[in-house]
All heavy atoms as an XYZ file, in Angstrom:
869
protein
N      -7.634     26.241     21.915
C      -8.860     25.492     22.115
C     -10.025     26.471     22.092
O      -9.943     27.556     22.613
C      -8.793     24.749     23.451
C     -10.012     23.912     23.698
S     -10.016     22.897     25.189
C      -8.328     22.518     25.486
N     -11.104     26.044     21.491
C     -12.267     26.912     21.378
C     -13.011     27.032     22.710
O     -13.101     26.075     23.459
C     -13.223     26.412     20.278
O     -14.313     27.317     20.193
C     -13.728     25.025     20.555
N     -13.501     28.206     23.020
C     -14.267     28.425     24.252
C     -15.747     28.161     24.050
O     -16.497     28.089     25.005
C     -14.075     29.867     24.741
C     -12.658     30.097     25.229
O     -12.024     29.148     25.715
O     -12.195     31.245     25.121
N     -16.193     28.033     22.802
C     -17.611     27.858     22.544
C     -17.954     26.426     22.150
O     -18.861     26.182     21.373
C     -18.096     28.838     21.477
C     -17.335     28.686     20.167
O     -16.306     27.992     20.136
O     -17.779     29.272     19.166
N     -17.229     25.468     22.713
C     -17.501     24.062     22.427
C     -18.850     23.670     23.014
O     -19.231     24.140     24.082
C     -16.390     23.195     23.022
N     -19.581     22.813     22.317
C     -20.895     22.408     22.823
C     -20.770     21.500     24.045
O     -19.767     20.823     24.236
C     -21.501     21.639     21.647
C     -20.324     21.137     20.885
C     -19.254     22.179     21.053
N     -21.802     21.509     24.848
C     -21.901     20.559     25.953
C     -22.509     19.281     25.390
O     -23.201     19.317     24.369
C     -22.801     21.138     27.046
N     -22.266     18.131     26.044
C     -22.868     16.894     25.539
C     -24.384     17.009     25.329
O     -24.916     16.465     24.362
C     -22.517     15.875     26.614
C     -21.219     16.374     27.168
C     -21.368     17.878     27.168
N     -25.075     17.731     26.186
C     -26.529     17.875     26.039
C     -26.903     18.600     24.743
O     -28.000     18.409     24.214
C     -27.108     18.612     27.241
N     -25.982     19.433     24.212
C     -26.248     20.157     22.966
C     -26.336     19.224     21.765
O     -26.812     19.621     20.699
C     -25.171     21.203     22.698
C     -25.153     22.311     23.741
O     -26.216     22.574     24.343
O     -24.074     22.903     23.941
N     -25.853     17.997     21.907
C     -25.880     17.048     20.793
C     -27.136     16.185     20.793
O     -27.319     15.371     19.896
C     -24.645     16.137     20.829
O     -24.685     15.341     22.017
C     -23.350     16.954     20.802
N     -27.997     16.361     21.770
C     -29.238     15.576     21.847
C     -30.064     15.771     20.584
O     -30.185     16.881     20.064
C     -30.048     15.977     23.077
N     -30.598     14.712     20.080
C     -31.443     14.782     18.901
C     -30.701     14.680     17.584
O     -31.333     14.593     16.531
N     -29.376     14.702     17.597
C     -28.637     14.541     16.346
C     -28.756     13.100     15.870
O     -28.897     12.175     16.673
C     -27.167     14.906     16.538
C     -26.869     16.366     16.858
C     -25.372     16.578     17.047
C     -27.383     17.276     15.754
N     -28.695     12.902     14.541
C     -28.774     11.555     13.993
C     -27.922     11.488     12.721
O     -27.630     12.514     12.096
C     -30.227     11.158     13.711
C     -30.937     12.109     12.802
N     -30.941     11.969     11.442
C     -31.636     13.232     13.062
C     -31.616     12.955     10.893
N     -32.052     13.747     11.864
N     -27.486     10.287     12.341
C     -26.589     10.153     11.194
C     -27.133     10.754      9.901
O     -26.365     11.286      9.102
C     -26.413      8.636     11.050
C     -26.714      8.088     12.393
C     -27.748      9.000     12.993
N     -28.420     10.711      9.688
C     -28.993     11.245      8.459
C     -28.827     12.750      8.308
O     -28.962     13.288      7.215
N     -28.523     13.441      9.388
C     -28.345     14.888      9.342
C     -26.872     15.289      9.181
O     -26.560     16.475      9.181
C     -28.911     15.522     10.614
N     -25.999     14.317      9.026
C     -24.565     14.618      8.902
C     -24.298     15.461      7.659
O     -24.850     15.203      6.593
C     -23.754     13.332      8.841
N     -23.443     16.471      7.794
C     -23.073     17.299      6.647
C     -21.864     16.728      5.909
O     -21.566     17.136      4.797
C     -22.788     18.765      7.060
C     -24.049     19.420      7.603
C     -21.651     18.861      8.042
N     -21.168     15.762      6.540
C     -19.958     15.196      5.949
C     -19.618     13.928      6.701
O     -19.718     13.884      7.937
C     -18.835     16.225      6.059
C     -17.525     15.870      5.462
C     -17.285     15.217      4.288
C     -16.240     16.194      5.991
N     -15.938     15.107      4.060
C     -15.272     15.708      5.099
C     -15.810     16.843      7.137
C     -13.907     15.852      5.315
C     -14.460     16.993      7.352
C     -13.513     16.507      6.446
N     -19.215     12.895      5.997
C     -18.788     11.638      6.601
C     -17.350     11.401      6.174
O     -17.052     11.392      4.975
C     -19.680     10.457      6.153
C     -19.175      9.151      6.730
C     -21.128     10.710      6.549
N     -16.443     11.212      7.149
C     -15.018     11.099      6.831
C     -14.274     10.431      7.974
O     -14.620     10.616      9.133
C     -14.438     12.506      6.620
C     -12.980     12.541      6.251
C     -12.737     12.044      4.845
O     -13.338     12.534      3.902
N     -11.866     11.064      4.696
N     -13.243      9.669      7.642
C     -12.295      9.193      8.657
C     -11.280     10.322      8.840
O     -10.893     10.974      7.866
C     -11.599      7.919      8.192
C     -12.557      6.743      8.065
C     -11.851      5.465      7.687
C     -11.385      5.521      6.261
N     -10.829      4.264      5.752
N     -10.873     10.576     10.089
C     -10.001     11.731     10.319
C      -9.055     11.490     11.487
O      -9.248     10.579     12.287
C     -10.827     12.999     10.564
C     -11.801     12.876     11.708
C     -11.418     13.192     12.998
C     -13.086     12.434     11.485
C     -12.306     13.076     14.052
C     -13.985     12.316     12.525
C     -13.592     12.635     13.815
N      -8.056     12.342     11.571
C      -7.061     12.261     12.623
C      -7.538     12.890     13.921
O      -8.479     13.675     13.942
N      -6.886     12.518     14.995
C      -7.255     13.036     16.320
C      -6.087     13.740     17.007
O      -5.985     13.747     18.226
C      -7.793     11.905     17.200
C      -6.796     10.779     17.404
O      -5.697     10.814     16.810
O      -7.108      9.855     18.168
N      -5.232     14.378     16.214
C      -4.054     15.037     16.770
C      -4.418     16.082     17.819
O      -3.731     16.216     18.830
C      -3.228     15.684     15.652
N      -5.500     16.794     17.612
C      -5.910     17.827     18.556
C      -6.242     17.270     19.937
O      -6.067     17.949     20.945
N      -6.723     16.045     19.997
C      -6.991     15.410     21.295
C      -5.683     15.060     21.999
O      -5.581     15.141     23.220
C      -7.846     14.151     21.120
C      -9.242     14.378     20.559
C      -9.931     13.043     20.313
C     -10.069     15.244     21.492
N      -4.689     14.664     21.219
C      -3.406     14.275     21.803
C      -2.560     15.471     22.223
O      -1.868     15.413     23.242
C      -2.626     13.394     20.826
C      -3.268     12.067     20.598
N      -3.222     11.036     21.502
C      -4.022     11.622     19.563
C      -3.898     10.004     21.047
N      -4.397     10.341     19.866
N      -2.616     16.553     21.458
C      -1.772     17.701     21.803
C      -2.471     18.717     22.704
O      -1.896     19.736     23.072
C      -1.217     18.374     20.539
C      -2.273     19.094     19.692
O      -3.397     19.338     20.173
O      -1.953     19.413     18.527
N      -3.744     18.464     23.046
C      -4.449     19.318     23.994
C      -5.155     20.514     23.390
O      -5.762     21.291     24.117
N      -5.112     20.683     22.051
C      -5.813     21.813     21.454
C      -7.316     21.552     21.336
O      -8.078     22.478     21.127
C      -5.248     22.163     20.062
O      -5.335     21.020     19.217
C      -3.802     22.627     20.172
N      -7.717     20.306     21.471
C      -9.132     19.913     21.496
C      -9.343     18.993     22.688
O      -8.431     18.324     23.144
C      -9.534     19.167     20.211
C      -9.436     20.028     18.988
C     -10.597     21.022     18.943
N     -10.468     21.936     17.851
C     -10.343     23.252     18.016
N     -10.310     23.789     19.191
N     -10.258     24.040     16.971
N     -10.584     18.969     23.182
C     -10.854     18.105     24.324
C     -12.074     17.233     24.047
O     -12.930     17.589     23.236
C     -11.063     18.917     25.592
C     -12.309     19.775     25.618
C     -12.336     20.648     26.901
N     -13.554     21.332     27.144
C     -14.039     22.352     26.463
N     -13.389     22.811     25.444
N     -15.165     22.924     26.791
N     -12.135     16.106     24.716
C     -13.294     15.228     24.613
C     -14.416     15.880     25.395
O     -14.236     16.270     26.554
C     -12.978     13.827     25.179
C     -14.220     12.954     25.186
C     -11.856     13.171     24.378
N     -15.559     16.042     24.775
C     -16.682     16.725     25.412
C     -17.495     15.800     26.304
O     -18.159     16.244     27.223
C     -17.604     17.324     24.353
C     -16.947     18.322     23.400
C     -17.934     18.752     22.338
C     -16.401     19.503     24.170
N     -17.478     14.531     26.012
C     -18.282     13.575     26.753
C     -19.270     12.919     25.807
O     -19.296     13.196     24.615
N     -20.094     12.045     26.343
C     -21.047     11.308     25.531
C     -22.433     11.938     25.637
O     -22.879     12.294     26.724
C     -21.109      9.855     25.999
C     -21.991      8.992     25.122
C     -21.849      7.522     25.455
O     -20.746      7.041     25.651
N     -22.955      6.824     25.515
N     -23.086     12.057     24.504
C     -24.446     12.591     24.469
C     -25.351     11.695     25.308
O     -25.260     10.472     25.235
C     -24.937     12.626     23.026
O     -26.277     13.042     22.969
N     -26.239     12.292     26.074
C     -27.090     11.490     26.951
C     -28.036     10.542     26.214
O     -28.424      9.519     26.761
C     -27.885     12.534     27.746
C     -27.736     13.811     27.013
C     -26.478     13.723     26.213
N     -28.369     10.839     24.958
C     -29.290      9.955     24.234
C     -28.605      9.167     23.120
O     -29.263      8.590     22.265
C     -30.477     10.744     23.689
C     -30.081     11.765     22.628
O     -28.870     12.059     22.501
O     -30.961     12.273     21.926
N     -27.269      9.103     23.144
C     -26.521      8.391     22.109
C     -26.809      6.897     22.169
O     -26.855      6.304     23.257
C     -25.021      8.641     22.288
C     -24.189      8.091     21.183
C     -23.949      8.670     19.984
C     -23.485      6.847     21.182
N     -23.124      7.873     19.232
C     -22.827      6.739     19.945
C     -23.341      5.815     22.098
C     -22.043      5.655     19.597
C     -22.554      4.723     21.754
C     -21.915      4.650     20.519
N     -27.025      6.295     20.991
C     -27.303      4.869     20.911
C     -26.403      4.226     19.864
O     -26.430      4.616     18.694
C     -28.767      4.628     20.545
C     -29.741      5.162     21.558
C     -31.176      5.041     21.072
O     -31.486      4.243     20.204
N     -32.038      5.867     21.631
N     -25.623      3.248     20.274
C     -24.672      2.581     19.393
C     -25.357      2.003     18.154
O     -24.822      2.056     17.051
C     -23.944      1.462     20.153
C     -22.984      0.683     19.301
C     -21.710      1.508     19.152
N     -20.976      1.137     17.975
C     -20.690      1.969     16.967
N     -21.072      3.212     16.990
N     -20.003      1.584     15.960
N     -26.547      1.438     18.312
C     -27.217      0.797     17.180
C     -27.757      1.803     16.162
O     -28.147      1.424     15.052
C     -28.323     -0.141     17.651
C     -29.413      0.561     18.439
O     -29.124      1.587     19.088
O     -30.557      0.087     18.418
N     -27.776      3.079     16.500
C     -28.186      4.126     15.560
C     -26.963      4.675     14.818
O     -27.023      4.962     13.624
C     -28.925      5.266     16.298
C     -29.202      6.433     15.374
C     -30.208      4.743     16.923
N     -25.840      4.793     15.529
C     -24.620      5.371     14.960
C     -23.688      4.260     14.476
O     -22.639      4.005     15.061
C     -23.927      6.269     15.984
C     -24.721      7.500     16.239
C     -25.695      7.683     17.179
C     -24.630      8.725     15.523
N     -26.216      8.950     17.085
C     -25.576      9.618     16.082
C     -23.850      9.172     14.459
C     -25.754     10.914     15.614
C     -24.021     10.463     14.003
C     -24.963     11.314     14.575
N     -24.076      3.600     13.413
C     -23.285      2.508     12.864
C     -22.100      3.047     12.073
O     -22.119      4.176     11.579
C     -24.160      1.639     11.961
C     -25.360      0.990     12.648
C     -26.223      0.266     11.616
C     -24.919      0.054     13.753
N     -21.075      2.226     11.963
C     -19.912      2.581     11.158
C     -20.359      2.701      9.706
O     -20.996      1.793      9.172
C     -18.848      1.484     11.275
C     -17.592      1.769     10.497
S     -16.601      3.111     11.173
C     -16.066      2.373     12.703
N     -20.080      3.833      9.054
C     -20.510      3.967      7.658
C     -19.726      3.042      6.733
O     -18.610      2.626      7.042
C     -20.217      5.436      7.332
C     -19.243      5.882      8.354
C     -19.404      5.001      9.552
N     -20.314      2.736      5.606
C     -19.638      1.991      4.556
C     -19.015      3.016      3.618
O     -19.632      4.033      3.291
C     -20.630      1.076      3.800
C     -19.941      0.378      2.647
C     -21.246      0.070      4.768
N     -17.791      2.756      3.197
C     -17.061      3.690      2.341
C     -16.848      3.078      0.956
O     -16.932      1.867      0.770
C     -15.700      4.023      2.952
C     -15.783      4.797      4.228
C     -15.832      4.139      5.453
C     -15.818      6.181      4.222
C     -15.914      4.850      6.641
C     -15.887      6.898      5.403
C     -15.945      6.234      6.611
N     -16.554      3.935     -0.004
C     -16.196      3.479     -1.336
C     -14.845      4.091     -1.708
O     -14.600      5.271     -1.459
C     -17.269      3.832     -2.399
C     -17.451      5.336     -2.532
C     -16.909      3.204     -3.748
N     -13.979      3.248     -2.253
C     -12.700      3.709     -2.778
C     -12.839      3.788     -4.291
O     -13.218      2.818     -4.939
C     -11.566      2.743     -2.403
C     -10.290      3.043     -3.117
N      -9.504      4.119     -2.787
C      -9.688      2.428     -4.157
C      -8.447      4.143     -3.593
N      -8.543      3.143     -4.426
N     -12.551      4.969     -4.832
C     -12.592      5.171     -6.279
C     -11.157      5.156     -6.787
O     -10.362      6.026     -6.441
C     -13.276      6.497     -6.614
C     -14.718      6.539     -6.158
C     -15.358      7.888     -6.437
C     -16.789      7.914     -5.948
N     -17.426      9.209     -6.201
N     -10.830      4.169     -7.584
C      -9.470      3.998     -8.092
C      -9.150      5.126     -9.073
O      -9.839      5.293    -10.083
C      -9.351      2.641     -8.782
C      -7.913      2.249     -9.058
O      -7.110      3.117     -9.466
O      -7.594      1.062     -8.876
N      -8.142      5.903     -8.761
C      -7.778      7.033     -9.621
C      -7.047      6.588    -10.882
O      -7.047      7.291    -11.881
C      -6.914      8.029     -8.853
C      -7.585      8.701     -7.655
C      -6.603      9.605     -6.925
C      -8.807      9.485     -8.097
N      -6.411      5.416    -10.821
C      -5.655      4.933    -11.977
C      -6.513      4.137    -12.953
O      -6.161      4.016    -14.123
C      -4.472      4.081    -11.510
C      -3.457      4.814    -10.629
C      -2.372      3.853    -10.161
C      -2.847      5.994    -11.366
N      -7.601      3.579    -12.458
C      -8.487      2.783    -13.313
C      -9.897      3.349    -13.180
O     -10.650      2.962    -12.290
C      -8.464      1.289    -12.919
C      -9.339      0.482    -13.869
C      -7.046      0.748    -12.883
N     -10.265      4.295    -14.034
C     -11.611      4.870    -13.962
C     -12.684      3.782    -14.034
O     -12.566      2.831    -14.809
C     -11.666      5.788    -15.186
C     -10.237      6.104    -15.488
C      -9.468      4.867    -15.114
N     -13.690      3.929    -13.198
C     -14.769      2.951    -13.182
C     -14.526      1.768    -12.262
O     -15.371      0.895    -12.157
N     -13.387      1.739    -11.570
C     -13.114      0.654    -10.618
C     -13.410      1.178     -9.208
O     -12.809      2.152     -8.756
C     -11.676      0.182    -10.691
C     -11.420     -0.969     -9.698
C     -10.001     -1.433     -9.702
N      -9.747     -2.168    -10.928
C      -8.560     -2.677    -11.255
N      -7.525     -2.504    -10.441
N      -8.401     -3.338    -12.372
N     -14.336      0.522     -8.544
C     -14.771      0.936     -7.213
C     -14.664     -0.234     -6.244
O     -14.981     -1.374     -6.599
C     -16.218      1.428     -7.242
C     -16.455      2.498     -8.272
C     -17.064      2.201     -9.490
C     -16.060      3.813     -8.038
C     -17.273      3.177    -10.435
C     -16.266      4.796     -8.985
C     -16.874      4.472    -10.177
O     -17.074      5.446    -11.123
N     -14.237      0.061     -5.032
C     -14.143     -0.952     -3.987
C     -14.944     -0.486     -2.791
O     -14.712      0.604     -2.259
C     -12.678     -1.192     -3.568
O     -11.921     -1.540     -4.735
C     -12.576     -2.297     -2.540
N     -15.892     -1.305     -2.375
C     -16.691     -1.030     -1.174
C     -15.864     -1.488      0.023
O     -15.323     -2.591      0.034
C     -17.990     -1.836     -1.257
C     -18.857     -1.730     -0.053
C     -20.005     -2.739     -0.189
N     -20.638     -2.953      1.083
C     -21.839     -2.529      1.405
N     -22.555     -1.872      0.531
N     -22.333     -2.767      2.588
N     -15.747     -0.617      1.046
C     -14.963     -0.930      2.242
C     -15.834     -0.814      3.483
O     -16.375      0.242      3.779
C     -13.765      0.005      2.360
C     -12.756     -0.219      1.255
C     -11.534      0.626      1.431
N     -10.551      0.276      0.412
C      -9.545      1.061      0.065
N      -9.386      2.229      0.661
N      -8.704      0.685     -0.856
N     -15.945     -1.928      4.190
C     -16.777     -1.999      5.382
C     -15.894     -2.295      6.591
O     -15.236     -3.327      6.650
C     -17.822     -3.103      5.195
C     -19.048     -2.899      5.988
C     -20.175     -3.801      5.504
O     -20.176     -4.245      4.340
O     -21.066     -4.039      6.332
N     -15.865     -1.355      7.543
C     -15.045     -1.512      8.746
C     -15.833     -2.220      9.846
O     -17.056     -2.092      9.930
C     -14.585     -0.138      9.257
C     -13.636      0.534      8.314
N     -12.282      0.375      8.394
C     -13.860      1.346      7.252
C     -11.699      1.068      7.434
N     -12.644      1.669      6.726
N     -15.128     -2.946     10.687
C     -15.767     -3.637     11.798
C     -16.285     -2.625     12.817
O     -15.599     -1.653     13.140
C     -14.766     -4.572     12.481
C     -14.171     -5.665     11.601
C     -13.094     -6.428     12.373
C     -15.252     -6.608     11.107
N     -17.485     -2.845     13.319
C     -18.103     -1.942     14.295
C     -17.267     -1.793     15.560
O     -17.128     -0.709     16.093
C     -19.500     -2.428     14.675
C     -20.534     -2.281     13.588
C     -20.866     -0.837     13.259
O     -20.790      0.045     14.135
O     -21.211     -0.583     12.093
N     -16.716     -2.895     16.041
C     -16.012     -2.852     17.318
C     -14.494     -2.718     17.180
O     -13.779     -2.688     18.172
C     -16.364     -4.066     18.172
C     -16.089     -5.386     17.458
O     -15.755     -5.355     16.257
O     -16.221     -6.436     18.103
N     -13.981     -2.615     15.950
C     -12.551     -2.435     15.739
C     -12.308     -1.667     14.446
O     -11.892     -2.234     13.440
C     -11.835     -3.790     15.704
C     -10.319     -3.639     15.706
O      -9.819     -2.491     15.791
O      -9.633     -4.672     15.621
N     -12.576     -0.358     14.455
C     -12.447      0.416     13.220
C     -11.016      0.487     12.688
O     -10.808      0.813     11.523
C     -12.958      1.805     13.602
C     -12.884      1.851     15.085
C     -13.015      0.442     15.582
N     -10.028      0.146     13.510
C      -8.647      0.168     13.050
C      -8.238     -1.085     12.299
O      -7.188     -1.118     11.658
N      -9.060     -2.121     12.361
C      -8.760     -3.364     11.644
C      -8.943     -3.156     10.149
O      -9.639     -2.241      9.706
C      -9.679     -4.480     12.141
N      -8.320     -4.006      9.366
C      -8.483     -3.928      7.918
C      -9.957     -4.096      7.555
O     -10.631     -4.986      8.091
C      -7.669     -5.022      7.218
C      -6.175     -4.758      7.272
O      -5.783     -3.587      7.472
O      -5.396     -5.723      7.118
N     -10.458     -3.268      6.658
C     -11.872     -3.379      6.279
C     -12.130     -4.598      5.387
O     -11.215     -5.102      4.734
C     -12.125     -2.084      5.506
C     -10.796     -1.714      4.950
C      -9.780     -2.177      5.968
N     -13.357     -5.027      5.367
C     -13.791     -6.048      4.420
C     -14.016     -5.326      3.099
O     -14.742     -4.321      3.056
C     -15.093     -6.728      4.911
C     -15.621     -7.690      3.861
C     -14.864     -7.408      6.237
N     -13.377     -5.798      2.054
C     -13.451     -5.110      0.758
C     -14.134     -5.993     -0.287
O     -13.976     -7.211     -0.281
C     -12.053     -4.751      0.261
C     -11.338     -3.764      1.155
C     -10.011     -3.320      0.591
O      -9.418     -4.045     -0.232
O      -9.558     -2.231      0.966
N     -14.864     -5.314     -1.169
C     -15.538     -6.015     -2.260
C     -15.619     -5.073     -3.446
O     -16.027     -3.922     -3.315
C     -16.938     -6.429     -1.809
C     -17.747     -7.152     -2.873
C     -19.052     -7.719     -2.302
N     -19.910     -6.744     -1.689
C     -20.893     -6.091     -2.321
N     -21.099     -6.287     -3.608
N     -21.653     -5.240     -1.672
N     -15.197     -5.536     -4.608
C     -15.291     -4.755     -5.833
C     -16.755     -4.607     -6.192
O     -17.506     -5.580     -6.129
C     -14.523     -5.477     -6.946
C     -14.357     -4.734     -8.234
C     -13.357     -3.591     -8.235
N     -12.104     -3.798     -7.587
C     -11.019     -4.381     -8.100
N     -11.024     -4.853     -9.309
N      -9.916     -4.476     -7.401
N     -17.176     -3.395     -6.538
C     -18.573     -3.129     -6.881
C     -18.642     -2.295     -8.153
O     -17.664     -1.672     -8.562
C     -19.326     -2.402     -5.737
C     -19.429     -3.277     -4.507
C     -18.667     -1.074     -5.399
N     -19.822     -2.279     -8.731
C     -20.058     -1.462     -9.912
C     -20.514     -0.066     -9.517
O     -20.895      0.188     -8.368
N     -20.499      0.836    -10.476
C     -20.891      2.228    -10.218
C     -22.325      2.328     -9.691
O     -22.644      3.206     -8.902
C     -20.734      3.053    -11.486
C     -20.953      4.528    -11.263
C     -20.574      5.364    -12.472
O     -20.202      4.802    -13.516
O     -20.653      6.597    -12.347
N     -23.169      1.378    -10.072
C     -24.562      1.391     -9.619
C     -24.709      1.072     -8.134
O     -25.772      1.236     -7.567
C     -25.400      0.412    -10.450
C     -24.892     -1.016    -10.357
O     -23.666     -1.223    -10.276
O     -25.724     -1.938    -10.373
N     -23.627      0.633     -7.480
C     -23.689      0.270     -6.061
C     -23.027      1.284     -5.129
O     -22.940      1.053     -3.934
C     -23.029     -1.088     -5.841
C     -23.709     -2.231     -6.557
C     -22.996     -3.543     -6.306
O     -23.033     -4.015     -5.154
O     -22.399     -4.072     -7.262
N     -22.563      2.412     -5.648
C     -21.822      3.347     -4.800
C     -22.615      4.574     -4.370
O     -22.153      5.352     -3.544
C     -20.501      3.796     -5.471
C     -20.768      4.627     -6.722
C     -19.619      2.596     -5.774
C     -19.530      5.290     -7.290
N     -23.817      4.731     -4.889
C     -24.632      5.892     -4.520
C     -24.863      5.914     -3.011
O     -25.210      4.904     -2.405
C     -25.960      5.856     -5.254
N     -24.620      7.055     -2.407
C     -24.858      7.225     -0.982
C     -23.724      6.779     -0.085
O     -23.789      6.968      1.128
N     -22.675      6.171     -0.643
C     -21.542      5.748      0.182
C     -20.547      6.899      0.320
O     -20.318      7.663     -0.614
C     -20.828      4.539     -0.438
C     -21.656      3.269     -0.616
C     -20.783      2.165     -1.206
C     -22.263      2.835      0.699
N     -19.974      7.008      1.501
C     -18.957      8.035      1.741
C     -17.669      7.651      1.026
O     -17.302      6.474      0.990
C     -18.701      8.161      3.243
N     -16.990      8.638      0.476
C     -15.738      8.363     -0.213
C     -14.649      8.059      0.807
O     -14.467      8.789      1.783
C     -15.329      9.538     -1.091
C     -14.230      9.172     -2.044
C     -14.079     10.155     -3.196
O     -15.049     10.858     -3.522
O     -12.970     10.196     -3.746
N     -13.948      6.953      0.585
C     -12.922      6.520      1.516
C     -11.716      7.442      1.437
O     -11.398      7.990      0.397
C     -12.492      5.091      1.204
C     -11.774      4.426      2.359
O     -11.913      4.902      3.501
O     -11.079      3.427      2.137
N     -11.077      7.614      2.530
C      -9.895      8.449      2.617
C      -9.702      8.871      4.057
O     -10.522      8.570      4.927
N      -8.627      9.551      4.308
C      -8.290      9.975      5.665
C      -7.957     11.457      5.632
O      -7.178     11.899      4.799
C      -7.084      9.177      6.172
C      -6.802      9.364      7.619
C      -7.495      8.622      8.567
C      -5.869     10.277      8.046
C      -7.253      8.785      9.908
C      -5.616     10.453      9.388
C      -6.305      9.701     10.325
N      -8.574     12.225      6.522
C      -8.344     13.670      6.578
C      -7.608     14.021      7.863
O      -7.929     13.499      8.929
C      -9.673     14.413      6.520
N      -6.644     14.891      7.761
C      -5.952     15.376      8.940
C      -6.850     16.284      9.766
O      -7.821     16.863      9.263
N      -6.530     16.400     11.047
C      -7.361     17.169     11.975
C      -7.535     18.623     11.527
O      -8.628     19.180     11.606
C      -6.768     17.106     13.377
N      -6.475     19.245     11.044
C      -6.565     20.639     10.599
C      -7.507     20.800      9.415
O      -8.309     21.741      9.360
N      -7.434     19.880      8.472
C      -8.330     19.914      7.316
C      -9.775     19.769      7.765
O     -10.669     20.469      7.278
C      -7.973     18.811      6.316
C      -8.911     18.737      5.152
C      -8.798     19.624      4.095
C      -9.918     17.790      5.117
C      -9.675     19.565      3.020
C     -10.800     17.713      4.048
C     -10.676     18.603      2.999
N     -10.019     18.852      8.701
C     -11.383     18.636      9.213
C     -11.923     19.922      9.820
O     -13.062     20.317      9.553
C     -11.412     17.487     10.240
C     -12.758     17.422     10.952
C     -11.104     16.162      9.562
N     -11.115     20.601     10.624
C     -11.562     21.854     11.253
C     -11.927     22.902     10.203
O     -12.964     23.549     10.296
C     -10.485     22.383     12.187
C     -10.307     21.535     13.424
C      -9.227     22.064     14.342
O      -8.932     23.282     14.292
O      -8.683     21.262     15.102
N     -11.071     23.052      9.194
C     -11.337     24.057      8.156
C     -12.586     23.684      7.333
O     -13.430     24.536      7.064
C     -10.116     24.220      7.255
C      -8.949     24.916      7.951
C      -7.812     25.221      7.004
N      -7.246     24.048      6.364
C      -6.318     23.251      6.910
N      -5.836     23.523      8.116
N      -5.844     22.210      6.257
N     -12.707     22.423      6.972
C     -13.865     22.016      6.161
C     -15.158     22.145      6.936
O     -16.157     22.647      6.408
C     -13.682     20.578      5.676
C     -14.896     20.084      4.896
C     -14.528     19.486      3.587
N     -15.700     19.305      2.753
C     -16.070     18.173      2.206
N     -15.339     17.096      2.387
N     -17.141     18.100      1.460
N     -15.176     21.719      8.196
C     -16.392     21.839      8.982
C     -16.763     23.305      9.212
O     -17.944     23.655      9.205
C     -16.259     21.104     10.313
C     -16.341     19.587     10.220
C     -16.090     18.961     11.572
C     -17.682     19.134      9.654
N     -15.767     24.151      9.396
C     -16.052     25.585      9.550
C     -16.755     26.111      8.312
O     -17.745     26.827      8.402
C     -14.743     26.373      9.807
O     -14.185     25.911     11.034
C     -15.006     27.857      9.877
N     -16.258     25.722      7.119
C     -16.913     26.160      5.871
C     -18.304     25.568      5.719
O     -19.240     26.254      5.297
C     -16.057     25.775      4.672
C     -14.864     26.692      4.451
C     -14.236     26.491      3.079
N     -13.779     25.131      2.859
C     -12.551     24.679      3.139
N     -11.665     25.484      3.672
N     -12.227     23.434      2.880
N     -18.468     24.292      6.060
C     -19.760     23.639      5.881
C     -20.821     24.167      6.860
O     -22.010     24.182      6.537
C     -19.626     22.119      6.082
C     -18.923     21.362      4.970
C     -18.625     19.932      5.402
C     -19.747     21.373      3.685
N     -20.405     24.587      8.031
C     -21.360     24.958      9.073
C     -21.588     26.470      9.188
O     -22.373     26.901     10.032
C     -20.911     24.400     10.425
C     -20.847     22.866     10.479
C     -20.248     22.405     11.791
C     -22.216     22.259     10.252
N     -20.915     27.260      8.365
C     -21.132     28.713      8.433
C     -21.794     29.209      7.159
O     -21.922     28.549      6.193
C     -19.821     29.480      8.649
O     -18.882     29.128      7.636
C     -19.259     29.188     10.009
C-alpha cells in the first residue's frame, strides 16, 4: 500500500472535466487490502459527478458503434444501449473493463 495517498481534502476542487482518463475498473486492491478507501471529498457533489456515457466499438464490424448508458444509482445493472453513428461518439469514453493492476500502471504513466 502506498504511504503517499492523498487525504480527502486533497481532492477538493477536482471536477470531471479535468479527468485524464475515464474507465470502468476492478477493485481487487480494496478487497485484498493493498489499497484503502480514503473517504469522501468534502465538496463532492453527486449531480456534478454523473456516470459517464460509454461507446462500444465493434471490432468485428468496423463502423458499428453502440452507446452504453449506465444507471446512476445501479452501475452494475445492464446499460441502456443504442446503436449510433460515428458522428455521435466524439467525447464518449471507450467501453471496457480494466483490471486494478492495469489501472495503477496506466495512471502512473499518465500522471508522471
